[in-house]
C-alpha positions in Angstrom: 17.7 -5.0 42.6 16.4 -7.7 40.3 12.8 -7.6 39.1 11.0 -10.9 38.2 9.4 -10.6 34.8 7.9 -14.0 34.6 8.4 -17.0 32.3 9.4 -16.1 28.7 8.7 -19.3 26.8 5.4 -21.1 26.4 6.0 -23.6 29.3 5.1 -26.3 26.8 7.7 -28.9 27.8 10.0 -28.3 24.8 13.7 -27.8 25.3 14.8 -24.2 24.3 18.3 -22.8 24.2 20.6 -19.9 23.1 18.5 -17.1 24.5 19.5 -13.5 23.6 18.1 -10.4 25.2 18.1 -6.7 24.4 16.3 -3.7 25.7 15.4 -0.2 24.4 17.2 2.9 25.6 14.7 4.0 28.2 14.1 0.5 29.7 10.4 0.3 28.7 10.8 -2.6 26.3 12.8 -5.9 26.5 12.9 -8.6 23.8 14.2 -12.1 24.2 14.9 -14.3 21.1 15.6 -18.1 21.4 15.9 -21.3 19.5 14.2 -24.7 19.9 16.4 -27.7 20.4 14.3 -29.8 18.0 15.3 -27.3 15.2 11.7 -26.3 14.9 12.1 -22.5 15.1 13.4 -19.3 16.3 11.1 -17.3 18.6 10.8 -13.8 20.0 8.8 -12.3 22.9 8.7 -8.7 24.0 8.0 -7.3 27.4 6.6 -3.8 27.7 6.4 -1.7 30.9 2.8 -1.6 32.1 1.7 -4.4 29.8 4.1 -7.3 30.6 4.9 -10.0 28.1 3.3 -9.9 24.6 2.6 -12.9 22.4 5.4 -15.3 21.4 6.2 -14.8 17.8 7.8 -17.4 15.5 10.5 -15.7 13.5 11.6 -18.8 11.6 9.6 -22.0 11.8 11.7 -24.7 10.1 12.9 -28.3 10.3 16.4 -27.1 9.5 19.1 -26.3 12.0 18.6 -22.9 13.6 20.9 -21.5 16.3 22.8 -18.6 17.7 20.2 -15.8 17.8 21.2 -12.2 18.5 18.9 -9.3 19.1 19.2 -5.5 19.4 17.1 -2.3 19.4 18.1 0.7 17.1 17.6 4.4 17.9 14.1 4.3 16.5 13.0 1.4 18.8 13.0 -1.1 15.9 14.1 -4.6 16.9 16.5 -6.6 14.8 17.1 -10.3 15.3 19.7 -12.4 13.5 20.3 -16.2 13.6 22.1 -19.1 11.9 20.0 -20.9 9.3 21.5 -24.2 8.2 19.9 -26.6 5.6 23.1 -27.7 3.8 22.3 -25.7 0.6 23.2 -22.3 -0.8 20.5 -20.9 1.4 22.6 -21.7 4.5 23.8 -18.6 6.3 22.5 -15.8 8.5 18.8 -14.9 8.5 17.1 -11.9 10.1 13.7 -10.4 10.9 12.8 -6.9 12.1 10.0 -5.6 14.2 9.0 -1.9 13.8 6.1 -2.1 16.3 7.7 -3.2 19.5 7.5 -6.9 18.8 3.8 -6.9 17.9 4.8 -8.4 14.5 8.0 -9.2 12.6 9.1 -9.2 9.0 9.4 -12.5 7.2 12.7 -14.3 7.9 15.2 -13.2 5.1 18.8 -14.1 4.3 21.4 -11.5 5.3 23.0 -10.3 2.0 26.7 -11.4 1.7 26.2 -13.8 4.6 24.8 -16.9 2.8 26.2 -19.9 1.0 28.2 -21.1 3.9 27.8 -21.8 7.6 28.2 -18.2 8.7 27.5 -17.9 12.4 28.3 -16.5 15.9 27.2 -13.0 15.1 27.6 -10.2 17.5 25.6 -6.9 17.2 26.3 -3.4 18.4 24.5 -0.1 17.8 26.3 3.0 16.4 24.1 5.5 18.2 25.4 8.5 16.2 24.3 7.1 12.8 21.7 4.5 13.9 23.6 1.7 12.3 23.6 -1.8 13.8 27.0 -3.3 13.2 27.4 -7.1 13.0 30.6 -9.1 13.3 30.4 -12.8 12.4 32.4 -15.9 11.6 32.3 -16.3 7.8 32.7 -19.8 6.4 35.6 -19.7 3.8 36.4 -23.3 3.0 36.5 -26.5 5.0 37.1 -25.7 8.7 38.6 -22.2 7.9 36.5 -19.2 9.0 37.3 -15.5 8.7 35.8 -12.7 10.7 33.6 -10.3 8.7 31.5 -7.3 9.5 28.6 -5.4 7.9 25.9 -3.1 9.0 22.2 -2.5 9.1 21.0 1.0 8.4 18.4 1.7 11.0 17.2 4.8 9.1 16.2 2.7 6.0 15.8 -0.7 7.7 18.1 -2.4 5.3 21.5 -4.1 5.2 24.2 -2.2 3.4 25.7 -4.2 0.6 29.1 -5.8 1.0 30.9 -7.2 4.0 34.2 -6.0 5.4 36.9 -8.7 6.0 38.2 -8.1 9.5 40.4 -11.2 10.0 41.5 -13.4 7.2 44.0 -16.2 8.0 44.2 -19.9 7.4 43.0 -20.4 11.0 39.5 -20.9 12.3 38.4 -17.7 13.9 35.2 -17.9 15.8 32.9 -16.0 18.1 33.8 -12.4 17.3 32.6 -9.5 19.6 31.9 -6.0 18.3 31.3 -2.9 20.3 30.6 0.8 19.7 32.4 3.4 21.7 32.0 7.2 21.2 31.5 7.2 17.5 33.9 4.4 16.6 33.1 0.7 15.9 
């Protein structure tokens, strides 16, 4: 059966889009991350069993283009959110924030290492439950309209991205919207 959890956004008349949702392993916490159509932010809100919805948190307040949020919980219950940040400069790329207290607060928005300097986007996240690594596949801007698919991972034990990216698909074509999954110890 479906359970009504109530409205997630602020019901403030703004147009929101690209919602992403994730929950922890025991179902006692759910986080939704979304973007504002006026390019004025990426937001997160966490629901906790017994308490309901917490405060809406601004992960990236900006007048730049923000889109494509993704969210996931790791084995420790930490929440990782990743989204596209586009301002047309070398800062353009993927940004992230992490919450280590069930959405009560979030780290400052920070660029994902090896995923800046181009319009990298359409990230997909999956959890390697054996190692507590969050793997991310994304479309990496190469040149012009060409995009390759790259992958990298977040170490949930140290709460840090591991340096370097793995080229998964490199052609002269425009690969987009990769999906990555974890199955019994293999990514």
